[in-house]
C-alpha positions as CSV (number, residue, x, y, z in Angstrom):
1,M,-39.4,0.0,34.2
2,K,-40.3,-2.0,31.1
3,L,-37.4,-3.0,28.9
4,G,-37.7,-4.1,25.3
5,I,-36.3,-4.0,21.8
6,V,-37.3,-0.9,19.8
7,G,-35.3,-1.8,16.6
8,Y,-33.2,-4.5,15.0
9,G,-31.2,-4.9,11.8
10,S,-29.2,-7.5,10.1
11,Y,-26.6,-7.5,7.4
12,I,-25.1,-10.4,5.5
13,P,-22.6,-9.9,2.7
14,K,-23.8,-10.7,-0.7
15,Y,-20.8,-12.8,-1.8
16,R,-20.9,-16.6,-1.3
17,I,-18.4,-19.5,-1.5
18,K,-19.7,-23.0,-2.1
19,V,-18.6,-26.1,-0.2
20,E,-17.4,-27.6,-3.5
21,E,-14.8,-24.8,-3.9
22,I,-13.3,-25.1,-0.4
23,A,-13.3,-28.9,-0.7
24,R,-11.6,-28.7,-4.1
25,V,-8.7,-26.7,-2.7
26,W,-8.1,-29.3,0.0
27,G,-8.7,-32.4,-2.1
28,K,-11.8,-33.4,0.0
29,N,-15.1,-34.9,-1.0
30,P,-17.7,-32.1,-1.1
31,Q,-20.7,-34.4,-0.9
32,S,-19.4,-36.0,2.3
33,I,-18.8,-32.5,3.8
34,K,-22.2,-31.2,2.7
35,K,-23.9,-34.2,4.2
36,G,-22.0,-34.1,7.5
37,L,-22.1,-30.4,8.1
38,I,-25.5,-29.7,6.4
39,V,-24.0,-26.7,4.6
40,N,-24.0,-25.8,0.9
41,E,-22.4,-22.4,0.9
42,K,-21.5,-19.5,3.2
43,S,-21.3,-15.7,3.0
44,V,-18.0,-14.1,2.7
45,P,-17.1,-10.4,2.9
46,A,-16.3,-8.3,-0.1
47,P,-12.7,-7.0,-0.3
48,D,-13.7,-3.7,1.3
49,E,-15.8,-5.3,4.1
50,D,-14.8,-6.2,7.6
51,T,-16.4,-6.5,11.0
52,A,-16.7,-2.7,11.4
53,T,-18.5,-2.2,8.0
54,I,-20.8,-5.1,8.6
55,A,-21.6,-3.7,12.1
56,V,-22.3,-0.3,10.6
57,E,-24.7,-1.8,8.0
58,A,-26.6,-3.8,10.7
59,G,-26.7,-0.7,12.9
60,K,-28.2,1.4,10.1
61,Y,-31.0,-1.0,9.6
62,A,-31.7,-1.1,13.3
63,L,-31.9,2.7,13.5
64,K,-34.2,2.8,10.5
65,R,-36.5,0.3,12.0
66,A,-36.5,1.9,15.5
67,N,-37.1,5.4,14.0
68,I,-35.2,7.0,16.9
69,N,-32.6,9.8,17.0
70,P,-29.1,8.2,17.0
71,K,-28.1,10.9,19.6
72,D,-30.5,9.3,22.1
73,I,-28.3,6.1,22.2
74,G,-26.1,6.3,25.2
75,A,-24.2,3.0,24.8
76,L,-22.9,1.0,21.9
77,Y,-21.2,-2.4,22.3
78,V,-19.8,-4.4,19.4
79,G,-19.2,-8.1,20.1
80,S,-17.0,-10.0,17.7
81,E,-14.3,-12.6,17.4
82,S,-12.8,-10.8,14.4
83,H,-12.4,-7.1,15.2
84,P,-10.3,-5.5,12.4
85,Y,-7.8,-3.7,14.5
86,A,-5.8,-4.8,17.6
87,V,-5.8,-1.4,19.3
88,K,-8.5,0.7,17.6
89,P,-11.9,0.0,18.9
90,T,-14.6,-1.2,16.4
91,S,-17.3,0.4,18.6
92,S,-15.9,3.9,18.2
93,I,-15.8,3.5,14.4
94,V,-19.3,2.2,14.3
95,A,-20.6,4.9,16.7
96,E,-19.1,7.7,14.5
97,A,-20.5,6.2,11.3
98,L,-24.0,5.9,12.8
99,G,-24.0,9.4,14.2
100,I,-24.2,8.3,17.8
101,T,-21.2,10.3,19.0
102,P,-20.0,12.1,21.1
103,D,-21.9,11.4,24.3
104,L,-21.9,7.6,24.9
105,T,-20.1,4.7,26.4
106,A,-18.7,2.3,23.9
107,A,-16.7,-0.9,24.0
108,D,-15.6,-3.9,22.0
109,L,-16.6,-7.3,23.5
110,E,-15.1,-10.7,22.9
111,F,-16.4,-14.0,24.2
112,A,-17.0,-16.2,21.1
113,C,-20.7,-16.2,20.2
114,K,-21.7,-14.7,23.5
115,A,-20.2,-11.3,22.8
116,G,-23.3,-9.8,21.3
117,T,-25.5,-11.2,24.1
118,A,-23.2,-9.7,26.7
119,G,-23.7,-6.3,24.9
120,I,-27.5,-6.7,25.1
121,Q,-27.2,-7.5,28.9
122,M,-25.1,-4.4,29.4
123,C,-27.6,-2.2,27.6
124,M,-30.4,-3.7,29.6
125,G,-28.7,-2.7,32.8
126,L,-28.0,0.8,31.7
127,V,-31.5,1.4,30.3
128,G,-33.1,-0.3,33.3
129,S,-31.3,1.8,35.8
130,G,-32.2,5.0,33.9
131,I,-28.6,6.0,33.1
132,I,-29.3,5.9,29.4
133,K,-32.4,6.1,27.2
134,Y,-31.4,3.6,24.5
135,G,-28.4,1.3,24.0
136,M,-27.3,-0.7,21.0
137,A,-25.6,-4.0,20.9
138,I,-24.2,-5.5,17.7
139,G,-22.7,-8.9,17.1
140,A,-20.7,-9.1,13.9
141,D,-18.0,-11.3,12.5
142,T,-16.1,-12.3,9.4
143,A,-15.2,-15.9,8.8
144,Q,-12.4,-17.4,10.8
145,G,-11.3,-21.0,10.8
146,A,-8.1,-22.9,10.4
147,P,-7.5,-24.2,6.8
148,G,-9.3,-27.4,6.2
149,D,-11.2,-27.2,9.6
150,A,-15.0,-27.6,9.7
151,L,-15.2,-23.9,10.5
152,E,-13.7,-23.1,7.1
153,Y,-16.9,-24.5,5.6
154,T,-19.4,-23.2,8.1
155,A,-18.2,-19.9,9.8
156,A,-19.5,-17.1,7.6
157,A,-19.8,-13.3,7.7
158,G,-22.6,-11.2,9.0
159,G,-24.0,-9.0,11.7
160,H,-27.0,-8.2,13.8
161,A,-27.9,-5.1,15.8
162,I,-30.4,-4.6,18.5
């Protein structure tokens, strides 16, 4: 059986924060940070955006590009380091918003930047074995980093669905 990607979609919040603003708060030299990290600004979520809303937007674009019936998706995995709830799965929120429910397997994945890749691998196994017709894997995050840490300047917000 041949496996492949039938659709993909990305979403990056429109808001940005510049290195100069973060450096100003911490009393740091922005030019030194920009040169060292090779970053000028990063995306930040709007007040009403989180990993779930970012994942939904990326998923919408993937479905549009794939031009398939959402009900044909039998698995949805959302990989993130910043799931918005401790006990409510992001994947079930996203599946409902995308119209993929009720017949699917869904799970939230964590494993730093590998979480989205693990979702792809799981979908490949399920599609390749014939258990499902299509699967969707989404990697989405909002910025997380300790105050003053390099990640505060570089870790941004966004998502990608395959």
